[in-house]
N, C-alpha and C positions, 0 to 999 in steps of 0.2 A: 409970566405965569398965567395960564388960562383959567377959566372958571372951574373946569373939571379938576385941574391940578390943585386948586385952592380947596375944593370940596374934599378931594382925597386926602390932602394934608390935614385938614381939620378932623376928618374921620380917623386918620392914622394916629393923631395925637390922643384923641378921645378913647380909642380902643386899645391903647397900650404901646404905641410907638415911642412915647416919651420915656419909658423905662429903659429901653435900649440906648436912647440918646444919653440918658443919665449914666449908663454903663460906660459909654465912650468918654463922657466928661470925667468920671472917676479915674479912668485910665489916663486921661490927659493930666489930671491933677497929680496923680502918683508919679508920672514921668517927670512933671515939672518940679516936684519936690526934690527929686534926686539930682537936679541940676544937669547931670550928664545926659539925662533923658529928654532934654529940651527939644531936640529935633522930632522925637516921637510925640511929644506933648503937642506941638504945633499941628502935626498931621492928625492926631486924635481929636483935637479940638475942632478942626475943620470938618472932620467926618462926623463929629457929634452934631454939628449944625445940619449937615446933610442928612443924618439919621433922623433928626427931628422933623425935617421937611424934605422928604426924598422925591416927592412927585413934582415934576417940572424941572428937575436937575438930573445930571448924570456925572459919573466919575470917569475921567479919561486920563491916560498917561500924559504927563507933561511933555515928554519927547514927541509924542504924536501931535499934540496941540501946537507946540512952538516949532517943531522941526529941528530943534537943537537939544542934544543930550545935556543934562546937567548932573550935579552931584547926586541927587536923589534918584536919577534914572540909570546911573552907571553902576560900576562894581561896588562903590560905597553904599548905594541904595540897596543892593542885594544883601550886603552884610547887615545893614540896618533893618531890613525886612525880616531877616532870619532872627535877629535879636528880638524884634517886635513879636514875631510869632511865638517865641519861647516865653516871653514875659507877659503878653496880654492878648495876642492875636487869637490863640486857640480858644480861649474862654469867651471872647466876644463873638467869634464865629459860631461856637457851639450855642450860645444864647440866640443868635439869629436863626440858626438851623432849627432848633427846637421850636421857636416861635413860628417859623415858616411851616413846619409840620402841623402845628395846631391850627394855623389859619387855612392850610390847604384842605383840612378835613371838611371845612364848610365851603360851600360853593361861593358864597358872598365874599369870603375872605381871600380868594385867589389873587387879586391884585396886591394885597398886603403880603401874602406868602411869597410872591415873586419879588417884591421889594426887599423882603428879608433875605432871600437867597442872594440877591445882588450885593447886599450889605455884608453877608457872610463872606463872600469872595473878597471884598475890600478889606474886611477885618483880618484876613490872613496876610495880605500884602499891600499895606496902605502907602508906604513911602514911594514917592514919585507920581502920585495921583493928584489931580486937581479937580475941583467941582465946577462944572460949567452949566449954564442953562440948557435944557433939552431943546432940540430943534424940532 
């Protein structure tokens, strides 16, 4: 992670990125409590960490990264993502979208708005994604 990414991550946390990471963490805990939601809890926890420090990392499909499809990237992953969308994805995406709109109003906040828009897309369909360092 370069110095610009570190600076942007510090600013991100200070100006409100932490509350959306907390939202992801709440979703992960709720899913984990249900026991049946453990696959979603793992994905939500990984993305909570990504939401806390989004600059210098990116989310990619595991199938693209490894070249081999797995359970999360196949038909079961699609079903899991549909269930996720109904249970938690829409409200997390809405939170990211509203925050992105607020940041986009300011010129200085455009990098933060863009990061929230990326996270809103991930919030809708997180199963089958993995977080890797940006190149």
